[in-house]
N, C-alpha and C positions, 0 to 999 in steps of 0.2 A: 158517928156520921163518917161516911166514907169519903175518897179523895173526889169522887165523880159529883156527889152531892155538894161538896163545899164549893168545886167550881162551876157548878149551877148556879148555887147560890151568888158567887162573885158575879158572875157573868149578868145575873139578873139585877142587882145592885148596881154594876156598871152600865146597864143600861138605861134604868132609870135615872140615874144621875145623868147621862148623857140628853135624854129625851127631855130632863126637867131644865136643864142647861140651855137646851135649843130653843126651849118653849120660852124661857126669859128673854133671850137673844132677839127672838123674831117675834115676840109677842104673841104667841099662839095661846089659843083656848083650849080649858080641858072639855074633852065630849066624852058622851056614856059611853063608848066604846073603849076608850083609853082608861076611865075608870074600872071598868068590867075586867081589862086583862092586868091593872095593877093589883086589883084584888086576888086575882087568879093567883099570879105571882107571888104575892104575898104568903097568900095560904100554902103554895107549894113550898117556899122558903121556910116556913116555920110548921111545916108539917112533923109530926111525934109519931112513930109507929112503936106500939107498944105489944112487944111478944109474948106480955103474959097472958 
């Protein structure tokens, strides 16, 4: 995994943690757009490239 991919994954994880923390503090609710974005981020973070 390249350094940029690792940095992107870390950034994504930090953003999710911040979003979840703020939602808990301010009583936010999950909306479909947030679910879509989380699914996209999770898919990107766990993408496996097969060079075969």
